[in-house]
Backbone bond lengths (Angstrom), bond angles and torsions (degrees), N, CA, C in turn:
res aa  C-N    CA-C-N  psi(-1)  N-CA   C-N-CA  omega(-1)  CA-C   N-CA-C  phi
1 M - - - 1.488 - - 1.539 109.11 -
2 S 1.323 112.98 123.52 1.429 117.85 174.57 1.465 115.94 -85.00
3 N 1.297 119.43 145.99 1.472 118.73 176.87 1.529 114.79 -103.12
4 A 1.253 118.65 1.79 1.468 124.25 175.23 1.540 112.30 -138.93
5 I 1.245 113.21 145.67 1.479 120.31 174.14 1.521 107.21 -135.18
6 Q 1.277 117.28 123.44 1.455 127.05 -179.83 1.602 107.89 -91.40
7 I 1.403 113.65 116.97 1.385 118.30 179.68 1.582 106.16 -112.48
8 T 1.321 118.03 129.01 1.467 121.41 177.20 1.460 108.87 -121.73
9 L 1.319 119.36 129.82 1.437 125.64 170.59 1.503 106.27 -110.36
10 I 1.334 114.14 122.60 1.384 123.40 177.62 1.517 109.50 -106.84
11 G 1.342 117.30 129.80 1.463 121.02 -175.95 1.525 108.64 -163.75
12 K 1.373 112.54 -162.62 1.427 115.84 176.71 1.582 109.11 -154.56
13 P 1.285 119.36 157.69 1.390 124.67 -177.61 1.592 107.51 -61.19
14 G 1.349 113.95 140.47 1.419 120.73 173.50 1.522 113.70 85.57
15 C 1.298 115.54 2.43 1.474 124.70 179.29 1.513 111.41 -90.97
16 H 1.379 117.55 107.09 1.460 120.53 -170.45 1.541 108.56 -69.91
17 L 1.386 118.45 -29.36 1.446 115.74 174.93 1.558 113.45 -73.71
18 C 1.236 116.13 -25.12 1.484 121.50 174.81 1.533 108.25 -67.86
19 D 1.330 118.93 -44.26 1.429 125.63 175.96 1.552 110.81 -58.11
20 D 1.357 116.68 -45.09 1.394 124.20 177.99 1.601 110.92 -63.73
21 A 1.297 117.92 -41.68 1.380 125.60 -179.77 1.626 109.11 -64.72
22 W 1.265 116.42 -42.17 1.409 122.82 -179.43 1.573 109.38 -62.20
23 T 1.363 115.67 -44.90 1.399 123.82 177.34 1.587 111.21 -56.33
24 V 1.332 117.22 -50.07 1.422 125.84 177.69 1.497 108.14 -60.11
25 L 1.221 116.62 -55.79 1.500 122.52 -176.35 1.525 108.27 -56.60
26 S 1.227 118.46 -43.38 1.496 120.25 178.91 1.485 114.04 -56.50
27 V 1.417 114.71 -45.49 1.462 123.43 -175.90 1.556 105.56 -65.42
28 V 1.400 115.76 -51.05 1.509 120.33 -178.43 1.520 109.84 -58.63
29 V 1.279 118.40 -47.01 1.541 120.82 -174.77 1.554 108.02 -66.03
30 S 1.264 120.60 -39.29 1.432 123.04 176.23 1.487 114.98 -64.57
31 E 1.343 114.43 -44.62 1.521 117.90 178.12 1.524 112.29 -67.93
32 F 1.353 113.46 -39.10 1.436 120.61 -176.90 1.526 111.97 -67.21
33 A 1.366 115.54 -41.92 1.383 122.02 175.76 1.512 115.54 -60.21
34 A 1.328 112.55 -46.02 1.455 115.50 174.25 1.548 119.51 -62.10
35 A 1.386 112.30 -31.79 1.470 115.48 174.67 1.485 117.05 -84.08
36 H 1.330 114.73 -13.54 1.491 121.38 -177.57 1.565 109.59 -137.18
37 P 1.293 115.41 71.96 1.538 113.23 -173.47 1.478 117.39 -72.62
38 S 1.354 115.22 -7.78 1.473 118.64 177.55 1.487 114.12 -90.59
39 V 1.431 117.55 -8.61 1.447 121.00 175.27 1.620 110.63 -94.23
40 R 1.244 114.23 126.61 1.430 118.58 176.91 1.546 109.40 -85.57
41 L 1.263 119.16 124.15 1.419 124.70 171.41 1.460 115.12 -101.59
42 E 1.287 120.18 116.40 1.411 123.14 179.90 1.583 109.67 -106.01
43 V 1.320 112.71 114.34 1.455 123.36 -174.57 1.529 108.01 -106.41
44 D 1.332 109.22 127.86 1.539 119.14 -176.94 1.550 104.69 -130.62
45 E 1.295 119.38 123.93 1.364 129.38 175.83 1.514 109.04 -101.85
46 R 1.322 117.65 118.88 1.494 117.85 -177.50 1.544 109.52 -118.02
47 N 1.364 113.26 134.95 1.483 120.89 177.63 1.530 107.12 -90.41
48 M 1.338 118.36 110.86 1.464 118.24 -176.77 1.480 115.94 -63.29
49 L 1.430 115.40 -18.66 1.426 118.02 179.07 1.553 113.18 -69.10
50 D 1.361 113.49 -15.37 1.502 121.33 178.87 1.565 111.45 -87.53
51 D 1.290 118.89 -0.27 1.447 117.81 -169.50 1.567 106.43 -149.12
52 Q 1.291 120.89 112.42 1.403 123.55 -176.97 1.505 111.36 -69.36
53 D 1.264 119.14 -24.33 1.548 120.26 173.86 1.404 110.52 -66.86
54 L 1.354 119.07 -39.56 1.486 122.54 -176.99 1.558 105.45 -69.67
55 I 1.318 118.11 -43.00 1.476 118.73 177.81 1.516 113.47 -59.73
56 A 1.356 115.58 -39.85 1.441 116.17 -178.99 1.509 113.19 -72.87
57 R 1.318 117.40 -29.79 1.426 123.76 -179.87 1.513 115.90 -83.46
58 Y 1.281 120.01 -36.00 1.472 123.30 -166.25 1.586 111.13 -128.12
59 S 1.287 121.46 8.02 1.429 116.32 -174.55 1.509 120.31 -55.79
60 E 1.377 113.18 -29.65 1.480 119.65 177.41 1.428 115.05 -93.33
61 E 1.362 119.89 3.12 1.509 120.32 -173.55 1.506 113.78 -121.73
62 I 1.307 119.18 -4.33 1.497 119.50 -172.34 1.578 108.81 -65.41
63 P 1.364 111.78 149.50 1.498 125.25 -0.42 1.534 108.55 -81.19
64 V 1.260 112.09 154.17 1.471 121.77 176.70 1.487 109.43 -119.01
65 V 1.353 110.64 143.71 1.530 120.62 178.66 1.494 106.60 -114.85
66 L 1.347 120.62 121.88 1.458 120.75 174.75 1.617 102.20 -110.80
67 L 1.328 108.88 144.25 1.465 116.44 175.26 1.615 104.68 -121.17
68 N 1.280 112.75 117.64 1.479 117.40 -176.96 1.543 110.48 54.65
69 G 1.344 117.15 40.10 1.452 122.19 -177.68 1.409 119.92 73.66
70 K 1.375 118.83 2.74 1.478 118.23 177.19 1.494 109.06 -111.57
71 M 1.357 118.83 143.69 1.406 124.35 -178.56 1.539 108.93 -61.02
72 H 1.327 114.14 128.94 1.485 121.26 172.59 1.529 112.84 -109.28
73 S 1.361 116.09 -40.73 1.485 115.74 -177.97 1.569 104.20 -161.19
74 Y 1.353 111.63 165.30 1.416 126.11 170.48 1.464 114.42 -148.29
75 W 1.326 115.00 163.48 1.484 125.48 -178.41 1.522 110.10 68.91
76 R 1.345 118.34 -80.78 1.427 124.97 -178.58 1.610 109.51 -110.47
77 I 1.294 112.31 134.50 1.467 116.20 -176.87 1.517 107.34 -105.63
78 D 1.320 115.86 116.64 1.528 121.45 177.56 1.506 110.96 -87.68
79 A 1.322 117.62 112.00 1.439 120.47 179.17 1.432 118.35 -53.82
80 K 1.303 120.80 -42.43 1.464 127.01 176.61 1.557 108.31 -58.82
81 R 1.225 117.50 -53.00 1.491 122.37 -175.91 1.492 110.07 -63.70
82 L 1.297 117.87 -42.21 1.524 120.47 174.21 1.457 117.51 -60.15
83 T 1.433 113.04 -44.17 1.402 120.19 173.75 1.508 113.15 -61.20
84 A 1.203 115.45 -42.77 1.517 121.07 179.28 1.557 110.57 -61.24
85 K 1.294 116.80 -39.48 1.470 120.50 -176.15 1.476 108.79 -74.71
86 L 1.411 116.02 -37.77 1.457 116.61 175.40 1.566 111.64 -63.77
87 E 1.245 116.99 -39.54 1.469 120.36 173.01 1.465 115.04 -58.59
88 E 1.349 115.01 -38.86 1.407 122.05 176.39 1.596 112.15 -63.93
89 L 1.284 118.53 -34.06 1.389 124.85 -172.31 1.575 112.07 -75.94
90 I 1.408 115.36 -18.98 1.463 114.59 -175.01 1.510 109.99 -92.32
């Protein structure tokens, strides 16, 4: 059982899908944290415009959600699917 999960949201300013993803992610994180207080969720938001490697890798896929450094989803974030994956990681 892991006691920490790293969640990274990669996007850029002015991206409406990124704003939508942040909204979904915020709700999922809040609900998951309430249900699993012993699990530490570390959430990091990255602006791809600050990192040429992120631009090269994800420019056609933003927003991107990484869980523990691995691609989970891109474009649209499905709350149920994200929650299920978080449950699987604990």
